N, CA, C and O atoms as a printed pandas DataFrame, in Angstrom:
     atom_number atom_name residue_name chain_id  residue_number  x_coord  y_coord  z_coord
0              1         N          UNK        A               1  119.161   10.589  111.826
1              2        CA          UNK        A               1  118.156    9.606  111.399
2              3         C          UNK        A               1  118.652    8.258  111.774
3              4         O          UNK        A               1  119.726    7.757  111.439
4              5         N          UNK        A               2  117.538    7.638  112.663
5              6        CA          UNK        A               2  118.028    6.162  112.957
6              7         C          UNK        A               2  117.923    4.977  111.821
7              8         O          UNK        A               2  117.215    5.113  110.823
8              9         N          UNK        A               3  118.503    4.103  112.015
9             10        CA          UNK        A               3  118.618    3.045  110.757
10            11         C          UNK        A               3  117.595    2.118  111.482
11            12         O          UNK        A               3  117.547    1.838  112.680
12            13         N          UNK        A               4  116.785    1.710  110.454
13            14        CA          UNK        A               4  115.706    0.415  110.980
14            15         C          UNK        A               4  116.136   -0.920  110.251
15            16         O          UNK        A               4  115.570   -2.006  110.379
16            17         N          UNK        A               5  117.247   -0.646  109.458
17            18        CA          UNK        A               5  117.751   -2.055  108.875
18            19         C          UNK        A               5  117.004   -2.457  107.648
19            20         O          UNK        A               5  117.038   -3.570  107.122
20            21         N          UNK        A               6  116.228   -1.268  107.201
21            22        CA          UNK        A               6  115.357   -1.537  106.029
22            23         C          UNK        A               6  115.874   -0.663  105.075
23            24         O          UNK        A               6  116.184    0.483  105.403
24            25         N          UNK        A               7  116.031   -1.158  103.675
25            26        CA          UNK        A               7  116.485   -0.187  102.719
26            27         C          UNK        A               7  115.682    0.797  102.294
27            28         O          UNK        A               7  114.481    0.595  102.469
28            29         N          UNK        A               8  115.990    1.786  101.794
29            30        CA          UNK        A               8  115.136    2.691  101.113
30            31         C          UNK        A               8  115.178    2.865   99.663
31            32         O          UNK        A               8  116.209    2.923   98.994
32            33         N          UNK        A               9  114.140    2.932   99.285
33            34        CA          UNK        A               9  113.959    2.624   97.700
34            35         C          UNK        A               9  113.532    4.182   96.974
35            36         O          UNK        A               9  112.868    5.051   97.539
36            37         N          UNK        A              10  113.971    4.244   95.908
37            38        CA          UNK        A              10  113.838    5.442   95.117
38            39         C          UNK        A              10  112.452    5.603   94.627
39            40         O          UNK        A              10  112.380    4.918   93.607
40            41         N          UNK        A              11  111.371    6.148   94.848
41            42        CA          UNK        A              11  110.130    6.242   94.271
42            43         C          UNK        A              11  110.093    6.899   92.802
43            44         O          UNK        A              11  110.461    8.051   92.573
44            45         N          UNK        A              12  109.604    6.021   91.858
45            46        CA          UNK        A              12  109.506    6.285   90.463
46            47         C          UNK        A              12  108.403    5.992   89.899
47            48         O          UNK        A              12  107.736    5.169   90.526
48            49         N          UNK        A              13  107.909    6.413   88.820
49            50        CA          UNK        A              13  106.730    6.117   88.225
50            51         C          UNK        A              13  107.113    4.927   87.611
51            52         O          UNK        A              13  108.269    4.514   87.522
52            53         N          UNK        A              14  105.762    4.207   87.048
53            54        CA          UNK        A              14  105.996    2.747   86.344
54            55         C          UNK        A              14  106.787    2.507   85.437
55            56         O          UNK        A              14  107.442    1.465   85.470
56            57         N          UNK        A              15  106.950    3.634   84.156
57            58        CA          UNK        A              15  107.948    3.236   83.310
58            59         C          UNK        A              15  109.379    3.141   83.790
59            60         O          UNK        A              15  110.143    2.250   83.421
60            61         N          UNK        A              16  109.704    4.120   84.645
61            62        CA          UNK        A              16  111.049    4.367   84.988
62            63         C          UNK        A              16  111.374    3.183   86.449
63            64         O          UNK        A              16  112.463    2.993   86.990
64            65         N          UNK        A              17  110.428    2.727   86.695
65            66        CA          UNK        A              17  110.635    1.742   87.776
66            67         C          UNK        A              17  111.374    0.535   87.053
67            68         O          UNK        A              17  112.434    0.205   87.585
68            69         N          UNK        A              18  111.036   -0.079   86.079
69            70        CA          UNK        A              18  111.670   -1.138   85.289
70            71         C          UNK        A              18  113.110   -0.495   85.067
71            72         O          UNK        A              18  114.120   -1.169   85.272
72            73         N          UNK        A              19  113.164    0.611   84.712
73            74        CA          UNK        A              19  114.686    1.140   84.436
74            75         C          UNK        A              19  115.622    1.116   85.709
75            76         O          UNK        A              19  116.844    0.967   85.730
76            77         N          UNK        A              20  114.782    1.291   86.726
77            78        CA          UNK        A              20  115.700    1.273   87.788
78            79         C          UNK        A              20  115.854   -0.285   88.459
79            80         O          UNK        A              20  116.861   -0.636   89.074
80            81         N          UNK        A              21  114.818   -1.042   88.255
81            82        CA          UNK        A              21  115.001   -2.315   88.605
82            83         C          UNK        A              21  116.232   -2.977   87.791
83            84         O          UNK        A              21  117.208   -3.422   88.396
84            85         N          UNK        A              22  116.138   -3.011   86.529
85            86        CA          UNK        A              22  117.260   -3.371   85.537
86            87         C          UNK        A              22  118.550   -2.829   85.921
87            88         O          UNK        A              22  119.503   -3.604   85.837
88            89         N          UNK        A              23  118.762   -1.661   86.322
89            90        CA          UNK        A              23  120.032   -0.803   86.849
90            91         C          UNK        A              23  120.427   -1.595   87.933
91            92         O          UNK        A              23  121.532   -2.136   87.896
92            93         N          UNK        A              24  119.603   -1.757   88.994
93            94        CA          UNK        A              24  119.878   -2.484   90.380
94            95         C          UNK        A              24  120.375   -3.650   90.212
95            96         O          UNK        A              24  121.131   -4.107   91.069
96            97         N          UNK        A              25  120.021   -4.440   88.960
97            98        CA          UNK        A              25  120.417   -5.721   88.788
98            99         C          UNK        A              25  121.968   -5.960   88.543
99           100         O          UNK        A              25  122.587   -7.012   88.702
100          101         N          UNK        A              26  122.517   -4.537   88.054
101          102        CA          UNK        A              26  123.899   -4.619   87.655
102          103         C          UNK        A              26  124.862   -3.814   88.536
103          104         O          UNK        A              26  125.994   -3.429   88.243
104          105         N          UNK        A              27  124.046   -3.606   89.897
105          106        CA          UNK        A              27  124.763   -2.828   90.943
106          107         C          UNK        A              27  126.064   -3.452   91.260
107          108         O          UNK        A              27  126.968   -2.729   91.678
108          109         N          UNK        A              28  126.261   -4.797   91.095
109          110        CA          UNK        A              28  127.944   -5.107   91.309
110          111         C          UNK        A              28  128.873   -4.601   90.386
111          112         O          UNK        A              28  130.028   -4.327   90.711
112          113         N          UNK        A              29  128.355   -4.441   89.072
113          114        CA          UNK        A              29  129.424   -3.451   87.997
114          115         C          UNK        A              29  129.973   -2.159   88.636
115          116         O          UNK        A              29  131.124   -1.732   88.546
116          117         N          UNK        A              30  128.760   -1.529   89.408
117          118        CA          UNK        A              30  128.832   -0.362   89.608
118          119         C          UNK        A              30  130.018   -0.413   90.746
119          120         O          UNK        A              30  130.958    0.377   90.664
120          121         N          UNK        A              31  129.951   -1.197   91.613
121          122        CA          UNK        A              31  130.864   -1.260   92.800
122          123         C          UNK        A              31  132.240   -1.639   92.318
123          124         O          UNK        A              31  133.226   -1.213   92.918
124          125         N          UNK        A              32  132.371   -2.527   91.121
125          126        CA          UNK        A              32  133.697   -2.881   90.665
126          127         C          UNK        A              32  134.123   -1.669   90.145
127          128         O          UNK        A              32  135.318   -1.457   90.350
128          129         N          UNK        A              33  133.432   -0.665   89.437
129          130        CA          UNK        A              33  133.837    0.494   88.998
130          131         C          UNK        A              33  134.453    1.296   89.898
131          132         O          UNK        A              33  134.830    2.344   89.373
132          133         N          UNK        A              34  134.663    1.220   90.872
133          134        CA          UNK        A              34  135.083    2.172   91.973
134          135         C          UNK        A              34  136.617    1.772   91.870
135          136         O          UNK        A              34  137.502    2.577   92.158
136          137         N          UNK        A              35  136.866    0.515   91.453
137          138        CA          UNK        A              35  138.422    0.276   91.529
138          139         C          UNK        A              35  138.931    0.544   89.980
139          140         O          UNK        A              35  140.046    0.106   89.696
140          141         N          UNK        A              36  138.206    1.212   89.001
141          142        CA          UNK        A              36  138.502    0.887   87.659
142          143         C          UNK        A              36  139.782    1.975   87.560
143          144         O          UNK        A              36  139.821    2.950   88.310
144          145         N          UNK        A              37  140.574    1.774   86.800
145          146        CA          UNK        A              37  142.041    2.767   86.506
146          147         C          UNK        A              37  141.625    4.059   86.008
147          148         O          UNK        A              37  142.396    4.985   86.258
148          149         N          UNK        A              38  140.401    4.366   85.249
149          150        CA          UNK        A              38  139.969    5.347   84.744
150          151         C          UNK        A              38  139.505    6.485   85.824
151          152         O          UNK        A              38  138.313    6.409   86.120
152          153         N          UNK        A              39  140.320    7.629   86.523
153          154        CA          UNK        A              39  139.427    8.290   87.462
154          155         C          UNK        A              39  138.252    8.858   87.058
155          156         O          UNK        A              39  137.487    9.236   87.945
156          157         N          UNK        A              40  137.882    9.028   85.702
157          158        CA          UNK        A              40  136.622    9.718   85.333
158          159         C          UNK        A              40  135.563    8.598   85.671
159          160         O          UNK        A              40  134.532    8.937   86.252
160          161         N          UNK        A              41  135.781    7.235   85.320
161          162        CA          UNK        A              41  134.707    6.582   85.626
162          163         C          UNK        A              41  134.555    5.996   86.873
163          164         O          UNK        A              41  133.530    5.353   87.101
164          165         N          UNK        A              42  135.529    6.135   87.826
165          166        CA          UNK        A              42  135.391    6.193   89.353
166          167         C          UNK        A              42  134.560    7.174   89.907
167          168         O          UNK        A              42  133.628    6.978   90.687
168          169         N          UNK        A              43  134.977    8.310   89.428
169          170        CA          UNK        A              43  134.085    9.815   89.870
170          171         C          UNK        A              43  132.559    9.571   89.520
171          172         O          UNK        A              43  131.626    9.957   90.225
172          173         N          UNK        A              44  132.450    8.932   88.425
173          174        CA          UNK        A              44  131.042    9.120   87.640
174          175         C          UNK        A              44  130.211    8.067   88.721
175          176         O          UNK        A              44  129.086    8.352   89.131
176          177         N          UNK        A              45  130.684    7.244   88.982
177          178        CA          UNK        A              45  130.088    5.599   89.689
178          179         C          UNK        A              45  129.457    6.271   90.982
179          180         O          UNK        A              45  128.283    5.976   91.203
180          181         N          UNK        A              46  130.154    7.228   91.956
181          182        CA          UNK        A              46  129.713    7.474   93.170
182          183         C          UNK        A              46  128.057    7.662   93.351
183          184         O          UNK        A              46  127.317    7.017   94.095
184          185         N          UNK        A              47  127.697    8.797   92.397
185          186        CA          UNK        A              47  126.050    9.195   92.464
186          187         C          UNK        A              47  125.266    8.002   92.123
187          188         O          UNK        A              47  124.200    7.822   92.711
188          189         N          UNK        A              48  125.698    7.120   91.187
189          190        CA          UNK        A              48  125.021    5.719   90.904
190          191         C          UNK        A              48  125.060    5.031   91.904
191          192         O          UNK        A              48  123.961    4.526   92.134
192          193         N          UNK        A              49  126.033    4.704   92.810
193          194        CA          UNK        A              49  125.815    3.984   93.922
194          195         C          UNK        A              49  124.937    4.272   94.938
195          196         O          UNK        A              49  124.194    3.449   95.473
196          197         N          UNK        A              50  125.042    5.744   95.274
197          198        CA          UNK        A              50  123.967    6.344   96.136
198          199         C          UNK        A              50  122.638    5.996   95.798
199          200         O          UNK        A              50  121.825    5.819   96.705
200          201         N          UNK        A              51  122.272    5.860   94.478
201          202        CA          UNK        A              51  120.789    5.834   93.797
202          203         C          UNK        A              51  120.551    4.230   93.976
203          204         O          UNK        A              51  119.603    3.837   94.655
204          205         N          UNK        A              52  121.242    3.526   93.486
205          206        CA          UNK        A              52  121.039    1.933   92.923
206          207         C          UNK        A              52  121.522    1.145   94.278
207          208         O          UNK        A              52  120.817    0.166   94.522
208          209         N          UNK        A              53  122.474    1.357   95.106
209          210        CA          UNK        A              53  122.816    0.417   96.124
210          211         C          UNK        A              53  122.097    0.317   97.263
211          212         O          UNK        A              53  122.383    1.138   98.135
212          213         N          UNK        A              54  121.080   -0.613   97.541
213          214        CA          UNK        A              54  120.143   -0.564   98.427
214          215         C          UNK        A              54  120.732   -0.667   99.848
215          216         O          UNK        A              54  120.223   -0.171  100.853
216          217         N          UNK        A              55  121.825   -1.347   99.798
217          218        CA          UNK        A              55  122.403   -1.689  101.313
218          219         C          UNK        A              55  123.199   -0.546  101.687
219          220         O          UNK        A              55  124.230   -0.196  101.115
220          221         N          UNK        A              56  122.572    0.110  102.847
221          222        CA          UNK        A              56  123.479    1.404  103.421
222          223         C          UNK        A              56  124.375    0.930  103.886
223          224         O          UNK        A              56  125.407    1.535  103.598
224          225         N          UNK        A              57  124.591   -0.391  104.861
225          226        CA          UNK        A              57  125.959   -0.493  105.451
226          227         C          UNK        A              57  126.948   -0.821  104.464
227          228         O          UNK        A              57  128.100   -0.392  104.545
228          229         N          UNK        A              58  126.508   -1.637  103.445
229          230        CA          UNK        A              58  127.660   -1.549  102.118
230          231         C          UNK        A              58  128.126   -0.178  101.710
231          232         O          UNK        A              58  129.321    0.028  101.498
232          233         N          UNK        A              59  127.258    0.724  101.598
233          234        CA          UNK        A              59  127.903    2.179  101.099
234          235         C          UNK        A              59  128.547    2.637  102.039
235          236         O          UNK        A              59  129.420    3.454  101.747
236          237         N          UNK        A              60  128.357    2.292  103.415
237          238        CA          UNK        A              60  129.363    2.776  104.395
238          239         C          UNK        A              60  130.410    2.019  104.293
239          240         O          UNK        A              60  131.486    2.614  104.339
240          241         N          UNK        A              61  130.436    0.767  104.153
241          242        CA          UNK        A              61  131.654   -0.023  104.102
242          243         C          UNK        A              61  132.495    0.470  102.849
243          244         O          UNK        A              61  133.707    0.252  102.870
244          245         N          UNK        A              62  131.960    1.091  101.811
245          246        CA          UNK        A              62  132.724    1.410  100.713
246          247         C          UNK        A              62  133.225    2.999  100.563
247          248         O          UNK        A              62  133.802    3.604   99.659
248          249         N          UNK        A              63  132.681    3.425  102.014
249          250        CA          UNK        A              63  132.891    4.824  102.024
250          251         C          UNK        A              63  134.448    5.504  101.801
251          252         O          UNK        A              63  134.640    6.477  101.073
252          253         N          UNK        A              64  135.469    4.832  102.535
253          254        CA          UNK        A              64  136.788    4.949  102.187
254          255         C          UNK        A              64  137.027    4.970  100.801
255          256         O          UNK        A              64  137.482    6.014  100.332
256          257         N          UNK        A              65  136.817    4.062  100.091
257          258        CA          UNK        A              65  137.016    3.940   98.652
258          259         C          UNK        A              65  136.526    5.320   98.048
259          260         O          UNK        A              65  137.273    6.050   97.396
260          261         N          UNK        A              66  134.956    5.663   98.379
261          262        CA          UNK        A              66  134.293    6.412   97.844
262          263         C          UNK        A              66  135.170    7.962   98.014
263          264         O          UNK        A              66  135.432    8.649   97.027
264          265         N          UNK        A              67  135.464    8.263   99.081
265          266        CA          UNK        A              67  136.159    9.404   99.403
266          267         C          UNK        A              67  137.245    9.532   98.721
267          268         O          UNK        A              67  137.460   10.542   98.052
268          269         N          UNK        A              68  138.056    8.555   98.793
269          270        CA          UNK        A              68  139.549    8.522   98.069
270          271         C          UNK        A              68  139.072    8.725   96.341
271          272         O          UNK        A              68  139.817    9.337   95.576
272          273         N          UNK        A              69  137.937    8.215   95.937
273          274        CA          UNK        A              69  137.869    8.477   94.604
274          275         C          UNK        A              69  137.192   10.071   94.451
275          276         O          UNK        A              69  137.529   10.725   93.464
276          277         N          UNK        A              70  136.354   10.599   95.325
277          278        CA          UNK        A              70  135.945   11.876   95.168
278          279         C          UNK        A              70  136.997   12.886   95.403
279          280         O          UNK        A              70  136.965   13.989   94.856
280          281         N          UNK        A              71  137.940   12.510   96.221
281          282        CA          UNK        A              71  139.180   13.591   96.467
282          283         C          UNK        A              71  140.084   13.363   95.181
283          284         O          UNK        A              71  140.955   14.201   94.948
284          285         N          UNK        A              72  139.946   12.419   94.448
285          286        CA          UNK        A              72  140.817   12.446   93.292
286          287         C          UNK        A              72  141.964   11.329   93.272
287          288         O          UNK        A              72  142.695   11.166   92.294
288          289         N          UNK        A              73  142.047   10.599   94.412
289          290        CA          UNK        A              73  142.943    9.640   94.541
290          291         C          UNK        A              73  142.497    8.493   94.027
291          292         O          UNK        A              73  141.313    8.375   93.712
292          293         N          UNK        A              74  143.465    7.410   93.862
293          294        CA          UNK        A              74  143.189    6.007   93.624
294          295         C          UNK        A              74  142.802    5.244   94.829
295          296         O          UNK        A              74  143.423    5.475   95.866
296          297         N          UNK        A              75  141.788    4.302   94.827
297          298        CA          UNK        A              75  141.358    3.556   95.785
298          299         C          UNK        A              75  142.395    2.476   96.213
299          300         O          UNK        A              75  142.126    1.687   97.119
C-alpha cells in the first residue's frame, strides 16, 4: 500500500466519534506509557497506539520500542 502522507481515520458512528476524539487528545500519554516500568501497561498500549495515533510515520519511529514491548523486553 503506497503512502499518500494522509492519516487514516477510524470510521465510527456519532456517539463513538466523541470518545475517539477525546482519546486522541491524550495520545501523548499512550506514547509515554510505552516506557512505563509496568510491562503489562506497556503491552496494553500497543493496540491503543495503532488505533489512536494518526501519524503513521511516528508509529514507524516507535516500532523498535513497540517490538521490544511485544517481545517482553524493556524499551
